C-alpha positions in Angstrom: 0.0 0.0 0.0 1.4 3.4 -1.0 1.8 6.1 1.6 -1.0 8.3 0.2 -3.3 5.3 0.3 -2.5 4.8 3.9 -3.1 8.5 4.7 -6.6 8.2 3.0 -7.4 5.1 5.0 -6.3 6.7 8.3 -8.4 9.8 7.7 -11.4 7.6 6.9 -10.9 5.8 10.2 -10.6 8.9 12.2 -13.7 10.6 10.6 -15.8 7.6 11.7 -14.9 7.8 15.4 -13.0 11.1 15.9 -10.1 9.1 17.4 -7.8 6.4 16.1 -5.2 4.3 17.8 -1.8 3.3 16.4 -2.4 -0.4 17.1 -5.7 -0.2 15.2 -4.0 1.4 12.2 -1.2 -1.1 12.2 -3.6 -4.0 12.3 -6.0 -2.7 9.7 -3.3 -1.6 7.2 -0.9 -4.4 8.0 2.0 -2.1 8.8 4.3 -1.8 11.8 3.5 0.5 14.7 6.5 2.7 13.6 5.0 3.2 10.2 1.6 4.0 11.6 3.2 6.5 14.0 5.2 8.2 11.2 2.0 8.4 9.1 0.2 10.2 12.0 3.1 12.6 12.4 2.9 13.4 8.7 -0.8 14.0 8.8 -0.4 16.2 11.9 2.3 18.3 10.1 -0.4 18.9 7.4 -2.9 19.9 10.2 -5.3 17.1 9.3 -5.3 15.5 12.8 -3.7 16.0 16.2 -1.4 13.5 17.8 -2.2 12.2 21.3 -0.5 9.4 23.3 -1.1 6.1 21.4 -2.9 7.6 18.5 -4.6 10.8 17.1 -7.8 12.7 17.4 -9.8 14.6 14.8 -9.1 18.3 14.3 -11.9 20.8 13.5 -12.4 21.4 10.7 -11.1 18.4 8.9 -11.0 19.2 5.2 -10.4 16.1 3.1 -11.5 15.4 -0.5 -9.5 12.3 -1.3 -5.9 11.0 -1.7 -5.1 13.5 -4.3 -5.5 16.3 -1.7 -2.6 15.0 0.4 0.9 16.2 -0.6 3.7 13.9 -1.2 4.6 12.1 2.0 6.7 14.3 4.3 7.7 11.1 6.2 10.2 10.4 3.4 12.1 13.5 4.5 11.7 12.7 8.1 13.1 9.2 7.5 16.2 10.5 5.9 16.8 12.9 8.8 16.3 10.2 11.4 18.4 7.7 9.5 21.3 10.2 9.3 21.0 11.1 13.0 20.9 7.4 14.0 24.1 6.7 12.0 25.8 9.7 13.5 24.8 8.8 17.0 26.1 5.3 16.6 29.5 6.6 15.7 29.9 7.9 19.3 29.3 4.5 20.8 32.4 2.6 21.6 33.0 -1.1 21.8 32.6 -2.3 25.4 30.2 0.4 26.5 26.8 0.1 28.2 24.1 2.4 26.8 20.4 3.1 27.2 18.2 3.5 24.1 14.9 5.2 24.6 11.8 4.2 22.6 11.3 6.0 19.3 11.9 5.9 15.5 15.2 7.8 15.8 16.7 5.6 18.5 15.6 2.6 16.4 17.9 4.0 13.7 20.7 4.1 16.2 20.1 0.4 16.9 20.3 -0.4 13.2 23.9 0.9 13.3 25.0 -1.0 16.4 24.7 -4.6 15.2 28.5 -5.1 14.6 29.7 -3.4 17.8 31.8 -5.6 20.1 31.1 -6.1 23.8 28.3 -3.6 23.7 25.4 -3.8 26.2 22.1 -2.1 25.5 19.3 -1.4 28.0 15.9 -0.6 26.5 12.2 -0.9 26.8 11.5 -0.8 23.1 10.3 -4.0 21.4 11.4 -2.6 18.0 15.0 -2.2 19.3 14.9 -5.6 20.9 13.9 -7.2 17.7 16.5 -5.2 15.8 19.4 -6.3 18.0 18.2 -9.8 18.9 20.7 -12.4 17.5 23.6 -10.0 17.2 26.7 -9.6 19.2 25.0 -6.9 21.3 24.0 -7.9 24.9 20.4 -6.9 25.5 19.0 -6.0 28.9 15.3 -5.7 28.6 13.7 -3.6 31.4 10.7 -5.5 32.6 7.0 -4.6 32.7 3.8 -4.7 30.7 3.9 -4.5 26.9 2.1 -1.4 25.7 0.8 -2.4 22.3 0.3 1.1 20.9 4.0 2.0 21.1 5.4 -1.5 21.4 7.3 -0.6 24.6 7.5 -2.0 28.1 6.2 0.0 31.0 5.3 -0.5 34.7 5.9 1.2 38.0 8.8 -1.2 38.7 10.4 -0.6 35.3 12.0 2.6 36.6 13.2 0.7 39.7 15.0 -1.8 37.5 16.5 0.9 35.4 17.7 2.7 38.6 19.9 -0.3 39.4 22.1 0.2 36.3 24.7 2.8 35.3 25.3 3.5 31.7 28.0 5.3 29.7 25.5 7.0 27.4 21.7 7.4 27.4 20.1 8.3 24.1 16.7 9.8 24.5 14.0 10.9 22.0 11.2 13.3 22.4 7.9 14.6 20.9 9.1 18.1 20.6 11.5 20.8 21.8 9.6 24.0 22.8 10.8 27.4 21.9 11.9 28.0 25.5 14.0 24.9 25.5 11.7 22.4 27.3 12.0 18.8 26.1 8.5 17.4 25.8 6.8 14.1 25.0 3.3 12.6 24.7 3.2 10.5 27.9 4.2 10.4 31.5 6.3 7.3 30.7 8.9 9.9 29.6 9.4 10.8 33.2 11.6 7.7 33.6 14.2 9.7 31.9 14.9 11.6 35.1 16.1 8.3 36.5 18.3 7.7 33.5 19.8 11.2 34.0 21.1 10.2 37.5 22.5 6.9 36.1 24.1 8.0 32.8 27.6 9.5 32.3 26.3 11.2 29.2 22.8 12.1 28.3 22.2 12.7 24.6 19.0 13.9 22.9 18.5 12.7 19.3 15.8 14.7 17.5 15.3 15.7 13.9 15.0 19.4 13.0 11.2 19.0 12.7 10.8 18.4 16.4 12.1 21.9 17.3 9.4 24.5 17.9 6.9 21.8 18.8 5.5 21.2 22.3 4.0 17.8 23.3 1.9 17.1 26.4 4.4 16.3 29.1 7.6 18.2 30.0 10.5 15.7 30.4 13.3 18.0 31.3 15.2 21.2 30.3 17.9 21.3 27.6 20.3 22.2 30.4 20.1 18.6 31.7 21.6 17.3 28.5 25.3 16.8 27.6 24.7 17.0 23.9 22.2 17.0 21.0 22.4 15.2 17.7 20.1 16.7 15.1 20.3 17.2 11.3 21.6 20.0 9.1 18.1 21.4 8.4 17.9 22.9 11.8 17.0 26.6 11.6 19.5 29.3 12.7 17.1 30.3 15.5 17.4 26.9 17.2 21.1 26.5 16.4 21.6 29.7 18.4 19.4 28.5 21.2 21.5 25.3 21.6 24.7 27.2 21.4 23.6 29.7 24.1 22.9 26.8 26.4 26.5 25.6 26.0 25.5 22.2 24.5 27.7 20.1 22.4 25.7 19.9 19.1 26.4 17.4 16.3 24.7 17.9 12.9 24.1 14.8 10.9 24.5 15.2 7.1 21.4 14.0 5.3 21.7 11.6 2.4 18.5 11.3 0.5 17.4 7.9 -0.7 17.6 7.4 -4.4 
């Protein structure tokens, strides 16, 4: 199914009930949760719906006349950015380290570039990352809890307690948005576990594509000042480049290579 066909199907679903869940999209369209999530982000960027934790809700008004009214998929650009960031972030990971990988499509791209690392240990709650690294040389520590189907991640009150027992060399976190005043935000309270990670990580690194800057999700996770560095892409605007520089952060810009 082409991207525009998926967009049309998602909009039909949301018009029927005013709300749609990632898990329902994935099941009906026979795609992964990550693909469903990227589709929702694309449609939100086009102001056709509003993202909420685990899905999306109808915006008012919703003007939609068919697949031809939807522009070419912006997710293609987003994928290139996230892929470049993932590859750049993986370069900083050294053999023998222990790292934490947050849930998210960008951290999944990091995992895709870690498969050949030696003596590497990865802590995560992401089922997608677990599947990506299973059967490789990487040692996986899966933080226990209940599987949340919408996001394919593991969560429970005791998940943070398990995480607090470990110390990692680097923690790579993702986000739903970085607000204009420098707040890192996300869509769910599960993001609050990152405060535990901060106390148990030598380096805390935010991986976020340029499209996340200027956006504000529901829950404040932390301030930019809590980070050690940010890895983003070269499309980041001068305004936000200046904001990161003013806060004294180490910023790495990933060079985007478009898919042929």
